[in-house]
A tleap script that builds the chain and sets N, CA, C and O, in Angstrom:
source leaprc.protein.ff14SB
mol = sequence {
  NMET ILE GLU LEU ILE ALA GLY ILE ILE LEU
  PHE PHE GLY ALA HIE SER ILE SER ILE PHE
  ALA LEU PRO LEU ARG ASP GLN LEU ALA LEU
  LYS ASN GLU TYR ALA TRP LYS GLY ILE TYR
  SER LEU ILE SER LEU ALA GLY ILE VAL LEU
  MET VAL ARG GLY TYR GLY GLU PHE ARG LEU
  THR ALA ASP ILE LEU TYR VAL SER PRO ILE
  TRP LEU ARG HIE LEU SER ALA LEU ILE LEU
  LEU PRO PHE PHE ILE PHE MET LEU ALA PRO
  TYR PHE PRO SER VAL ILE ASN ARG LYS LEU
  LYS HIE PRO GLN LEU VAL ALA ILE LYS LEU
  TRP ALA ILE ALA HIE LEU LEU VAL ASN GLY
  SER VAL ALA ASP ILE MET LEU PHE GLY ALA
  CPHE
}
set mol.1.N position { 128.492 109.082 97.781 }
set mol.1.CA position { 128.773 108.529 96.468 }
set mol.1.C position { 130.210 108.018 96.404 }
set mol.1.O position { 130.483 107.012 95.749 }
set mol.2.N position { 131.118 108.699 97.075 }
set mol.2.CA position { 132.521 108.298 97.061 }
set mol.2.C position { 132.680 106.918 97.699 }
set mol.2.O position { 133.450 106.088 97.217 }
set mol.3.N position { 131.941 106.682 98.795 }
set mol.3.CA position { 132.018 105.374 99.451 }
set mol.3.C position { 131.521 104.262 98.533 }
set mol.3.O position { 132.117 103.186 98.475 }
set mol.4.N position { 130.449 104.520 97.828 }
set mol.4.CA position { 129.901 103.530 96.902 }
set mol.4.C position { 130.906 103.208 95.805 }
set mol.4.O position { 131.146 102.039 95.503 }
set mol.5.N position { 131.486 104.227 95.215 }
set mol.5.CA position { 132.471 104.016 94.147 }
set mol.5.C position { 133.704 103.299 94.688 }
set mol.5.O position { 134.227 102.390 94.044 }
set mol.6.N position { 134.170 103.705 95.869 }
set mol.6.CA position { 135.342 103.051 96.471 }
set mol.6.C position { 135.051 101.581 96.763 }
set mol.6.O position { 135.909 100.723 96.551 }
set mol.7.N position { 133.851 101.291 97.245 }
set mol.7.CA position { 133.474 99.908 97.525 }
set mol.7.C position { 133.418 99.062 96.268 }
set mol.7.O position { 133.870 97.916 96.263 }
set mol.8.N position { 132.865 99.623 95.205 }
set mol.8.CA position { 132.793 98.900 93.932 }
set mol.8.C position { 134.197 98.613 93.410 }
set mol.8.O position { 134.485 97.501 92.967 }
set mol.9.N position { 135.069 99.621 93.464 }
set mol.9.CA position { 136.447 99.442 92.987 }
set mol.9.C position { 137.181 98.413 93.835 }
set mol.9.O position { 137.881 97.555 93.297 }
set mol.10.N position { 137.031 98.489 95.154 }
set mol.10.CA position { 137.714 97.554 96.045 }
set mol.10.C position { 137.215 96.124 95.840 }
set mol.10.O position { 138.014 95.193 95.738 }
set mol.11.N position { 135.902 95.953 95.779 }
set mol.11.CA position { 135.320 94.618 95.623 }
set mol.11.C position { 135.710 93.988 94.287 }
set mol.11.O position { 136.191 92.856 94.240 }
set mol.12.N position { 135.496 94.733 93.208 }
set mol.12.CA position { 135.803 94.169 91.892 }
set mol.12.C position { 137.300 94.130 91.621 }
set mol.12.O position { 137.764 93.298 90.842 }
set mol.13.N position { 138.057 95.013 92.249 }
set mol.13.CA position { 139.512 94.955 92.131 }
set mol.13.C position { 140.057 93.669 92.728 }
set mol.13.O position { 140.924 93.023 92.139 }
set mol.14.N position { 139.551 93.300 93.896 }
set mol.14.CA position { 139.984 92.052 94.527 }
set mol.14.C position { 139.580 90.844 93.691 }
set mol.14.O position { 140.341 89.884 93.571 }
set mol.15.N position { 138.384 90.894 93.116 }
set mol.15.CA position { 137.915 89.767 92.316 }
set mol.15.C position { 138.552 89.713 90.933 }
set mol.15.O position { 138.476 88.686 90.260 }
set mol.16.N position { 139.172 90.792 90.506 }
set mol.16.CA position { 139.786 90.836 89.177 }
set mol.16.C position { 141.275 90.527 89.195 }
set mol.16.O position { 141.911 90.527 88.141 }
set mol.17.N position { 141.840 90.268 90.354 }
set mol.17.CA position { 143.280 90.020 90.418 }
set mol.17.C position { 143.665 88.770 89.633 }
set mol.17.O position { 144.763 88.699 89.081 }
set mol.18.N position { 142.778 87.793 89.581 }
set mol.18.CA position { 143.100 86.585 88.817 }
set mol.18.C position { 143.036 86.835 87.316 }
set mol.18.O position { 143.595 86.061 86.539 }
set mol.19.N position { 142.366 87.897 86.900 }
set mol.19.CA position { 142.304 88.234 85.481 }
set mol.19.C position { 143.557 88.976 85.055 }
set mol.19.O position { 144.150 88.673 84.020 }
set mol.20.N position { 143.957 89.956 85.867 }
set mol.20.CA position { 145.043 90.840 85.469 }
set mol.20.C position { 146.400 90.453 86.039 }
set mol.20.O position { 147.429 90.803 85.461 }
set mol.21.N position { 146.424 89.745 87.150 }
set mol.21.CA position { 147.701 89.429 87.792 }
set mol.21.C position { 147.722 87.982 88.264 }
set mol.21.O position { 147.950 87.712 89.444 }
set mol.22.N position { 147.488 87.068 87.359 }
set mol.22.CA position { 147.450 85.650 87.710 }
set mol.22.C position { 148.762 85.164 88.324 }
set mol.22.O position { 148.718 84.457 89.331 }
set mol.23.N position { 149.932 85.510 87.767 }
set mol.23.CA position { 151.178 85.060 88.403 }
set mol.23.C position { 151.346 85.597 89.828 }
set mol.23.O position { 151.820 84.881 90.710 }
set mol.24.N position { 150.963 86.843 90.049 }
set mol.24.CA position { 151.064 87.417 91.392 }
set mol.24.C position { 150.162 86.670 92.361 }
set mol.24.O position { 150.572 86.355 93.478 }
set mol.25.N position { 148.948 86.387 91.941 }
set mol.25.CA position { 148.017 85.648 92.794 }
set mol.25.C position { 148.564 84.268 93.132 }
set mol.25.O position { 148.486 83.824 94.277 }
set mol.26.N position { 149.119 83.591 92.126 }
set mol.26.CA position { 149.669 82.258 92.354 }
set mol.26.C position { 150.865 82.295 93.298 }
set mol.26.O position { 151.012 81.416 94.147 }
set mol.27.N position { 151.722 83.306 93.156 }
set mol.27.CA position { 152.876 83.434 94.054 }
set mol.27.C position { 152.424 83.653 95.495 }
set mol.27.O position { 152.942 83.028 96.420 }
set mol.28.N position { 151.466 84.537 95.672 }
set mol.28.CA position { 150.973 84.807 97.019 }
set mol.28.C position { 150.300 83.581 97.621 }
set mol.28.O position { 150.468 83.298 98.807 }
set mol.29.N position { 149.548 82.859 96.815 }
set mol.29.CA position { 148.854 81.666 97.302 }
set mol.29.C position { 149.841 80.552 97.637 }
set mol.29.O position { 149.605 79.775 98.562 }
set mol.30.N position { 150.943 80.467 96.894 }
set mol.30.CA position { 151.942 79.434 97.174 }
set mol.30.C position { 152.666 79.684 98.488 }
set mol.30.O position { 152.980 78.742 99.216 }
set mol.31.N position { 152.930 80.941 98.793 }
set mol.31.CA position { 153.645 81.259 100.032 }
set mol.31.C position { 152.822 80.858 101.247 }
set mol.31.O position { 153.322 80.185 102.148 }
set mol.32.N position { 151.585 81.262 101.269 }
set mol.32.CA position { 150.706 80.918 102.378 }
set mol.32.C position { 149.260 81.054 101.907 }
set mol.32.O position { 148.711 82.154 101.842 }
set mol.33.N position { 148.665 79.928 101.587 }
set mol.33.CA position { 147.321 79.935 101.010 }
set mol.33.C position { 146.289 80.535 101.957 }
set mol.33.O position { 145.418 81.294 101.531 }
set mol.34.N position { 146.386 80.198 103.235 }
set mol.34.CA position { 145.405 80.707 104.190 }
set mol.34.C position { 145.531 82.217 104.381 }
set mol.34.O position { 144.526 82.914 104.523 }
set mol.35.N position { 146.754 82.716 104.385 }
set mol.35.CA position { 146.950 84.164 104.498 }
set mol.35.C position { 146.387 84.864 103.267 }
set mol.35.O position { 145.747 85.910 103.375 }
set mol.36.N position { 146.632 84.275 102.092 }
set mol.36.CA position { 146.114 84.867 100.857 }
set mol.36.C position { 144.591 84.910 100.874 }
set mol.36.O position { 143.994 85.936 100.546 }
set mol.37.N position { 143.965 83.808 101.253 }
set mol.37.CA position { 142.503 83.764 101.301 }
set mol.37.C position { 141.954 84.737 102.344 }
set mol.37.O position { 140.905 85.349 102.141 }
set mol.38.N position { 142.667 84.873 103.458 }
set mol.38.CA position { 142.242 85.811 104.494 }
set mol.38.C position { 142.302 87.253 104.022 }
set mol.38.O position { 141.363 88.020 104.236 }
set mol.39.N position { 143.403 87.625 103.381 }
set mol.39.CA position { 143.551 88.991 102.862 }
set mol.39.C position { 142.510 89.259 101.783 }
set mol.39.O position { 141.872 90.312 101.770 }
set mol.40.N position { 142.348 88.304 100.885 }
set mol.40.CA position { 141.364 88.417 99.799 }
set mol.40.C position { 139.961 88.606 100.370 }
set mol.40.O position { 139.196 89.444 99.892 }
set mol.41.N position { 139.631 87.825 101.389 }
set mol.41.CA position { 138.307 87.913 102.011 }
set mol.41.C position { 138.108 89.248 102.716 }
set mol.41.O position { 137.035 89.845 102.625 }
set mol.42.N position { 139.133 89.720 103.417 }
set mol.42.CA position { 139.016 91.002 104.117 }
set mol.42.C position { 138.848 92.166 103.147 }
set mol.42.O position { 138.060 93.079 103.399 }
set mol.43.N position { 139.587 92.135 102.038 }
set mol.43.CA position { 139.453 93.195 101.031 }
set mol.43.C position { 138.054 93.154 100.417 }
set mol.43.O position { 137.424 94.196 100.234 }
set mol.44.N position { 137.570 91.957 100.099 }
set mol.44.CA position { 136.221 91.823 99.531 }
set mol.44.C position { 135.160 92.279 100.524 }
set mol.44.O position { 134.211 92.969 100.152 }
set mol.45.N position { 135.319 91.896 101.778 }
set mol.45.CA position { 134.368 92.302 102.812 }
set mol.45.C position { 134.380 93.816 103.010 }
set mol.45.O position { 133.326 94.431 103.172 }
set mol.46.N position { 135.562 94.413 102.998 }
set mol.46.CA position { 135.658 95.875 103.109 }
set mol.46.C position { 134.946 96.541 101.933 }
set mol.46.O position { 134.280 97.562 102.105 }
set mol.47.N position { 135.087 95.965 100.740 }
set mol.47.CA position { 134.391 96.496 99.570 }
set mol.47.C position { 132.887 96.411 99.719 }
set mol.47.O position { 132.172 97.349 99.367 }
set mol.48.N position { 132.400 95.293 100.239 }
set mol.48.CA position { 130.958 95.125 100.446 }
set mol.48.C position { 130.445 96.126 101.480 }
set mol.48.O position { 129.397 96.742 101.285 }
set mol.49.N position { 131.181 96.287 102.572 }
set mol.49.CA position { 130.775 97.244 103.612 }
set mol.49.C position { 130.711 98.656 103.040 }
set mol.49.O position { 129.759 99.392 103.298 }
set mol.50.N position { 131.725 99.035 102.263 }
set mol.50.CA position { 131.724 100.366 101.650 }
set mol.50.C position { 130.568 100.524 100.661 }
set mol.50.O position { 129.943 101.583 100.603 }
set mol.51.N position { 130.283 99.476 99.886 }
set mol.51.CA position { 129.160 99.550 98.946 }
set mol.51.C position { 127.835 99.725 99.682 }
set mol.51.O position { 127.009 100.545 99.282 }
set mol.52.N position { 127.628 98.971 100.741 }
set mol.52.CA position { 126.374 99.048 101.496 }
set mol.52.C position { 126.222 100.426 102.134 }
set mol.52.O position { 125.165 101.049 102.035 }
set mol.53.N position { 127.281 100.897 102.789 }
set mol.53.CA position { 127.218 102.226 103.424 }
set mol.53.C position { 127.036 103.325 102.380 }
set mol.53.O position { 126.210 104.222 102.546 }
set mol.54.N position { 127.814 103.243 101.309 }
set mol.54.CA position { 127.735 104.262 100.270 }
set mol.54.C position { 126.387 104.279 99.579 }
set mol.54.O position { 125.837 105.347 99.308 }
set mol.55.N position { 125.853 103.105 99.292 }
set mol.55.CA position { 124.532 103.021 98.660 }
set mol.55.C position { 123.461 103.567 99.599 }
set mol.55.O position { 122.573 104.306 99.174 }
set mol.56.N position { 123.546 103.203 100.866 }
set mol.56.CA position { 122.566 103.666 101.844 }
set mol.56.C position { 122.529 105.178 101.966 }
set mol.56.O position { 121.456 105.763 102.110 }
set mol.57.N position { 123.682 105.812 101.910 }
set mol.57.CA position { 123.734 107.273 102.002 }
set mol.57.C position { 123.354 107.940 100.678 }
set mol.57.O position { 122.628 108.933 100.658 }
set mol.58.N position { 123.851 107.385 99.582 }
set mol.58.CA position { 123.680 108.035 98.284 }
set mol.58.C position { 122.255 107.920 97.754 }
set mol.58.O position { 121.785 108.819 97.058 }
set mol.59.N position { 121.564 106.837 98.069 }
set mol.59.CA position { 120.214 106.665 97.516 }
set mol.59.C position { 119.216 107.666 98.084 }
set mol.59.O position { 118.163 107.900 97.491 }
set mol.60.N position { 119.542 108.253 99.224 }
set mol.60.CA position { 118.642 109.245 99.823 }
set mol.60.C position { 118.619 110.549 99.032 }
set mol.60.O position { 117.618 111.265 99.032 }
set mol.61.N position { 119.729 110.853 98.357 }
set mol.61.CA position { 119.824 112.124 97.625 }
set mol.61.C position { 120.009 111.932 96.125 }
set mol.61.O position { 120.133 112.916 95.395 }
set mol.62.N position { 120.031 110.707 95.655 }
set mol.62.CA position { 120.313 110.437 94.240 }
set mol.62.C position { 119.150 110.866 93.352 }
set mol.62.O position { 117.983 110.757 93.731 }
set mol.63.N position { 119.491 111.349 92.175 }
set mol.63.CA position { 118.472 111.725 91.192 }
set mol.63.C position { 117.823 110.473 90.616 }
set mol.63.O position { 118.470 109.436 90.465 }
set mol.64.N position { 116.539 110.583 90.297 }
set mol.64.CA position { 115.815 109.470 89.683 }
set mol.64.C position { 115.843 109.670 88.174 }
set mol.64.O position { 115.385 110.694 87.667 }
set mol.65.N position { 116.379 108.691 87.466 }
set mol.65.CA position { 116.499 108.786 86.013 }
set mol.65.C position { 115.277 108.233 85.296 }
set mol.65.O position { 114.900 108.732 84.235 }
set mol.66.N position { 114.660 107.209 85.865 }
set mol.66.CA position { 113.453 106.653 85.259 }
set mol.66.C position { 112.594 105.998 86.328 }
set mol.66.O position { 113.083 105.550 87.365 }
set mol.67.N position { 111.303 105.957 86.044 }
set mol.67.CA position { 110.343 105.276 86.911 }
set mol.67.C position { 109.730 104.163 86.079 }
set mol.67.O position { 109.155 104.409 85.018 }
set mol.68.N position { 109.856 102.954 86.563 }
set mol.68.CA position { 109.352 101.816 85.793 }
set mol.68.C position { 107.855 101.629 86.025 }
set mol.68.O position { 107.341 101.971 87.090 }
set mol.69.N position { 107.161 101.087 85.030 }
set mol.69.CA position { 105.725 100.815 85.206 }
set mol.69.C position { 105.507 99.695 86.232 }
set mol.69.O position { 106.401 98.888 86.489 }
set mol.70.N position { 104.338 99.666 86.795 }
set mol.70.CA position { 104.017 98.699 87.849 }
set mol.70.C position { 104.186 97.258 87.373 }
set mol.70.O position { 104.672 96.415 88.128 }
set mol.71.N position { 103.793 96.962 86.132 }
set mol.71.CA position { 103.860 95.582 85.650 }
set mol.71.C position { 105.296 95.063 85.604 }
set mol.71.O position { 105.522 93.853 85.621 }
set mol.72.N position { 106.259 95.972 85.545 }
set mol.72.CA position { 107.657 95.553 85.504 }
set mol.72.C position { 108.103 94.961 86.846 }
set mol.72.O position { 109.047 94.173 86.896 }
set mol.73.N position { 107.430 95.339 87.917 }
set mol.73.CA position { 107.747 94.758 89.231 }
set mol.73.C position { 107.420 93.258 89.243 }
set mol.73.O position { 108.136 92.466 89.854 }
set mol.74.N position { 106.349 92.886 88.574 }
set mol.74.CA position { 105.987 91.471 88.504 }
set mol.74.C position { 107.003 90.701 87.663 }
set mol.74.O position { 107.391 89.586 88.014 }
set mol.75.N position { 107.427 91.294 86.565 }
set mol.75.CA position { 108.454 90.670 85.735 }
set mol.75.C position { 109.756 90.524 86.513 }
set mol.75.O position { 110.442 89.507 86.406 }
set mol.76.N position { 110.088 91.532 87.286 }
set mol.76.CA position { 111.294 91.483 88.111 }
set mol.76.C position { 111.222 90.336 89.122 }
set mol.76.O position { 112.207 89.630 89.339 }
set mol.77.N position { 110.066 90.160 89.729 }
set mol.77.CA position { 109.890 89.059 90.681 }
set mol.77.C position { 110.030 87.705 89.986 }
set mol.77.O position { 110.591 86.770 90.557 }
set mol.78.N position { 109.526 87.598 88.766 }
set mol.78.CA position { 109.673 86.347 88.008 }
set mol.78.C position { 111.133 86.082 87.649 }
set mol.78.O position { 111.582 84.936 87.666 }
set mol.79.N position { 111.866 87.134 87.327 }
set mol.79.CA position { 113.288 86.970 87.001 }
set mol.79.C position { 114.065 86.514 88.231 }
set mol.79.O position { 115.056 85.795 88.109 }
set mol.80.N position { 113.621 86.928 89.410 }
set mol.80.CA position { 114.321 86.548 90.634 }
set mol.80.C position { 114.079 85.092 91.043 }
set mol.80.O position { 114.849 84.549 91.836 }
set mol.81.N position { 113.039 84.454 90.527 }
set mol.81.CA position { 112.792 83.051 90.892 }
set mol.81.C position { 113.948 82.128 90.508 }
set mol.81.O position { 114.390 81.343 91.347 }
set mol.82.N position { 114.461 82.190 89.258 }
set mol.82.CA position { 115.601 81.325 88.941 }
set mol.82.C position { 116.881 81.720 89.680 }
set mol.82.O position { 117.813 80.922 89.775 }
set mol.83.N position { 116.928 82.942 90.202 }
set mol.83.CA position { 118.098 83.371 90.970 }
set mol.83.C position { 118.394 82.383 92.095 }
set mol.83.O position { 119.539 81.969 92.274 }
set mol.84.N position { 117.371 82.007 92.848 }
set mol.84.CA position { 117.567 81.112 93.984 }
set mol.84.C position { 118.022 79.727 93.534 }
set mol.84.O position { 118.850 79.096 94.191 }
set mol.85.N position { 117.488 79.264 92.432 }
set mol.85.CA position { 117.877 77.952 91.907 }
set mol.85.C position { 119.334 77.967 91.465 }
set mol.85.O position { 120.102 77.072 91.815 }
set mol.86.N position { 119.714 78.986 90.695 }
set mol.86.CA position { 121.091 79.072 90.198 }
set mol.86.C position { 122.083 79.344 91.327 }
set mol.86.O position { 123.223 78.884 91.269 }
set mol.87.N position { 121.669 80.077 92.338 }
set mol.87.CA position { 122.571 80.388 93.442 }
set mol.87.C position { 122.889 79.141 94.266 }
set mol.87.O position { 123.996 79.004 94.788 }
set mol.88.N position { 121.931 78.244 94.380 }
set mol.88.CA position { 122.143 77.019 95.154 }
set mol.88.C position { 122.618 75.846 94.304 }
set mol.88.O position { 123.007 74.814 94.852 }
set mol.89.N position { 122.596 75.978 92.998 }
set mol.89.CA position { 122.924 74.874 92.092 }
set mol.89.C position { 124.300 74.247 92.325 }
set mol.89.O position { 124.403 73.024 92.239 }
set mol.90.N position { 125.355 74.998 92.613 }
set mol.90.CA position { 126.662 74.352 92.788 }
set mol.90.C position { 126.728 73.388 93.975 }
set mol.90.O position { 127.621 72.544 94.039 }
set mol.91.N position { 125.801 73.510 94.899 }
set mol.91.CA position { 125.845 72.681 96.100 }
set mol.91.C position { 125.081 71.366 95.966 }
set mol.91.O position { 125.101 70.538 96.877 }
set mol.92.N position { 124.409 71.176 94.833 }
set mol.92.CA position { 123.644 69.959 94.598 }
set mol.92.C position { 123.965 69.430 93.204 }
set mol.92.O position { 124.100 70.219 92.269 }
set mol.93.N position { 124.089 68.120 93.044 }
set mol.93.CA position { 124.325 67.585 91.698 }
set mol.93.C position { 123.081 67.792 90.833 }
set mol.93.O position { 121.976 67.407 91.213 }
set mol.94.N position { 123.279 68.404 89.673 }
set mol.94.CA position { 122.133 68.673 88.806 }
set mol.94.C position { 122.597 68.919 87.380 }
set mol.94.O position { 123.792 69.024 87.104 }
set mol.95.N position { 121.628 69.008 86.486 }
set mol.95.CA position { 121.897 69.306 85.082 }
set mol.95.C position { 122.409 70.740 84.934 }
set mol.95.O position { 123.189 71.040 84.030 }
set mol.96.N position { 121.970 71.607 85.817 }
set mol.96.CA position { 122.381 73.016 85.748 }
set mol.96.C position { 123.898 73.131 85.822 }
set mol.96.O position { 124.495 73.924 85.095 }
set mol.97.N position { 124.515 72.359 86.682 }
set mol.97.CA position { 125.981 72.407 86.812 }
set mol.97.C position { 126.676 71.956 85.538 }
set mol.97.O position { 127.750 72.455 85.204 }
set mol.98.N position { 126.071 71.022 84.833 }
set mol.98.CA position { 126.681 70.551 83.585 }
set mol.98.C position { 126.467 71.535 82.444 }
set mol.98.O position { 127.328 71.674 81.575 }
set mol.99.N position { 125.335 72.212 82.440 }
set mol.99.CA position { 125.019 73.149 81.356 }
set mol.99.C position { 125.704 74.503 81.542 }
set mol.99.O position { 126.193 75.096 80.581 }
set mol.100.N position { 125.735 74.982 82.774 }
set mol.100.CA position { 126.333 76.284 83.065 }
set mol.100.C position { 127.656 76.084 83.792 }
set mol.100.O position { 127.735 75.311 84.747 }
set mol.101.N position { 128.673 76.768 83.349 }
set mol.101.CA position { 129.974 76.631 84.005 }
set mol.101.C position { 129.958 77.288 85.387 }
set mol.101.O position { 130.515 76.751 86.344 }
set mol.102.N position { 129.313 78.458 85.481 }
set mol.102.CA position { 129.248 79.200 86.737 }
set mol.102.C position { 127.802 79.639 87.005 }
set mol.102.O position { 127.443 80.776 86.701 }
set mol.103.N position { 126.971 78.757 87.569 }
set mol.103.CA position { 125.568 79.120 87.792 }
set mol.103.C position { 125.388 80.281 88.772 }
set mol.103.O position { 124.412 81.024 88.666 }
set mol.104.N position { 126.308 80.450 89.723 }
set mol.104.CA position { 126.170 81.565 90.657 }
set mol.104.C position { 126.404 82.904 89.963 }
set mol.104.O position { 125.801 83.908 90.341 }
set mol.105.N position { 127.260 82.928 88.965 }
set mol.105.CA position { 127.465 84.149 88.186 }
set mol.105.C position { 126.189 84.510 87.422 }
set mol.105.O position { 125.814 85.680 87.348 }
set mol.106.N position { 125.531 83.508 86.860 }
set mol.106.CA position { 124.250 83.736 86.179 }
set mol.106.C position { 123.221 84.260 87.186 }
set mol.106.O position { 122.430 85.147 86.864 }
set mol.107.N position { 123.233 83.711 88.399 }
set mol.107.CA position { 122.301 84.163 89.435 }
set mol.107.C position { 122.524 85.633 89.773 }
set mol.107.O position { 121.560 86.389 89.899 }
set mol.108.N position { 123.765 86.045 89.920 }
set mol.108.CA position { 124.067 87.442 90.243 }
set mol.108.C position { 123.644 88.358 89.103 }
set mol.108.O position { 123.137 89.454 89.342 }
set mol.109.N position { 123.849 87.916 87.866 }
set mol.109.CA position { 123.418 88.720 86.712 }
set mol.109.C position { 121.894 88.882 86.705 }
set mol.109.O position { 121.392 89.973 86.439 }
set mol.110.N position { 121.166 87.817 86.990 }
set mol.110.CA position { 119.702 87.899 87.055 }
set mol.110.C position { 119.257 88.847 88.170 }
set mol.110.O position { 118.327 89.634 87.993 }
set mol.111.N position { 119.928 88.762 89.314 }
set mol.111.CA position { 119.630 89.636 90.446 }
set mol.111.C position { 119.819 91.104 90.057 }
set mol.111.O position { 118.970 91.946 90.350 }
set mol.112.N position { 120.926 91.396 89.405 }
set mol.112.CA position { 121.223 92.777 89.011 }
set mol.112.C position { 120.226 93.279 87.967 }
set mol.112.O position { 119.739 94.405 88.066 }
set mol.113.N position { 119.921 92.456 86.973 }
set mol.113.CA position { 118.972 92.862 85.924 }
set mol.113.C position { 117.589 93.110 86.512 }
set mol.113.O position { 116.931 94.093 86.171 }
set mol.114.N position { 117.147 92.212 87.399 }
set mol.114.CA position { 115.827 92.377 88.011 }
set mol.114.C position { 115.747 93.683 88.797 }
set mol.114.O position { 114.724 94.368 88.760 }
set mol.115.N position { 116.805 94.027 89.498 }
set mol.115.CA position { 116.802 95.272 90.262 }
set mol.115.C position { 116.925 96.499 89.364 }
set mol.115.O position { 116.342 97.540 89.665 }
set mol.116.N position { 117.665 96.394 88.279 }
set mol.116.CA position { 117.779 97.524 87.353 }
set mol.116.C position { 116.453 97.825 86.659 }
set mol.116.O position { 116.176 98.975 86.319 }
set mol.117.N position { 115.637 96.799 86.451 }
set mol.117.CA position { 114.344 97.011 85.800 }
set mol.117.C position { 113.414 97.895 86.623 }
set mol.117.O position { 112.637 98.670 86.065 }
set mol.118.N position { 113.489 97.783 87.937 }
set mol.118.CA position { 112.514 98.479 88.780 }
set mol.118.C position { 113.083 99.642 89.589 }
set mol.118.O position { 112.320 100.406 90.180 }
set mol.119.N position { 114.379 99.788 89.625 }
set mol.119.CA position { 114.997 100.871 90.391 }
set mol.119.C position { 115.732 101.798 89.442 }
set mol.119.O position { 116.662 101.373 88.757 }
set mol.120.N position { 115.328 103.052 89.393 }
set mol.120.CA position { 115.875 103.953 88.394 }
set mol.120.C position { 116.672 105.123 88.914 }
set mol.120.O position { 116.881 106.084 88.174 }
set mol.121.N position { 117.127 105.090 90.155 }
set mol.121.CA position { 117.937 106.211 90.637 }
set mol.121.C position { 119.399 106.001 90.239 }
set mol.121.O position { 119.807 104.900 89.870 }
set mol.122.N position { 120.161 107.064 90.321 }
set mol.122.CA position { 121.582 106.990 89.961 }
set mol.122.C position { 122.307 105.992 90.864 }
set mol.122.O position { 123.166 105.243 90.399 }
set mol.123.N position { 121.964 105.982 92.149 }
set mol.123.CA position { 122.597 105.050 93.086 }
set mol.123.C position { 122.305 103.603 92.699 }
set mol.123.O position { 123.196 102.755 92.736 }
set mol.124.N position { 121.061 103.325 92.329 }
set mol.124.CA position { 120.681 101.969 91.921 }
set mol.124.C position { 121.425 101.544 90.664 }
set mol.124.O position { 121.917 100.419 90.573 }
set mol.125.N position { 121.504 102.437 89.711 }
set mol.125.CA position { 122.175 102.109 88.451 }
set mol.125.C position { 123.666 101.880 88.675 }
set mol.125.O position { 124.264 101.003 88.052 }
set mol.126.N position { 124.265 102.670 89.567 }
set mol.126.CA position { 125.688 102.470 89.861 }
set mol.126.C position { 125.925 101.125 90.537 }
set mol.126.O position { 126.836 100.389 90.158 }
set mol.127.N position { 125.107 100.803 91.537 }
set mol.127.CA position { 125.310 99.563 92.284 }
set mol.127.C position { 124.976 98.336 91.447 }
set mol.127.O position { 125.820 97.458 91.273 }
set mol.128.N position { 123.762 98.266 90.931 }
set mol.128.CA position { 123.333 97.073 90.214 }
set mol.128.C position { 123.965 96.980 88.832 }
set mol.128.O position { 124.167 95.880 88.316 }
set mol.129.N position { 124.278 98.117 88.231 }
set mol.129.CA position { 124.950 98.114 86.934 }
set mol.129.C position { 126.377 97.614 87.020 }
set mol.129.O position { 126.922 97.121 86.032 }
set mol.130.N position { 126.989 97.733 88.186 }
set mol.130.CA position { 128.361 97.243 88.357 }
set mol.130.C position { 128.419 95.725 88.278 }
set mol.130.O position { 129.440 95.156 87.893 }
set mol.131.N position { 127.332 95.078 88.640 }
set mol.131.CA position { 127.326 93.626 88.622 }
set mol.131.C position { 126.894 93.115 87.271 }
set mol.131.O position { 126.828 91.904 87.061 }
savepdb mol mol.pdb
quit
C-alpha cells in the first residue's frame, strides 16, 4: 500500500508543479528545457512504476468494499468506447478538439470512472479514484 500511495504522490506531484510552482517550472525550463523535460519524465515514470507495483501487491490483500452487479460491466465497457476516441483526438483535426480543451483528460476521467464502477476493492478505489 505504501508503494501505491508513494507512486500516486510522486506522479501527481510532478504533474502539479505547474499549478503550485509555475515560476519555478519556468525557471528550470529556461535554463535547460531538455533537462527539465527529462527530469519531469523520469519522476513521472518512477511514479507510474511505483503505482503499478504497489497496486499489484496491494490488490491481492485489499478489502472489497462493494461488488457491482453484472450489468454494470456492460455499462463500463460502453463508457470505455469514447475513451479511445478522446485519447486519440488531439492527433487528428476534429470537432472534438474545438469543443474540448483537453480531450485526453476527459478520456482519463472516463477510464477511471469505468473502472470504479466495476472494481470495488480498496486498492482499486485508491488507484482509479486518484485520477
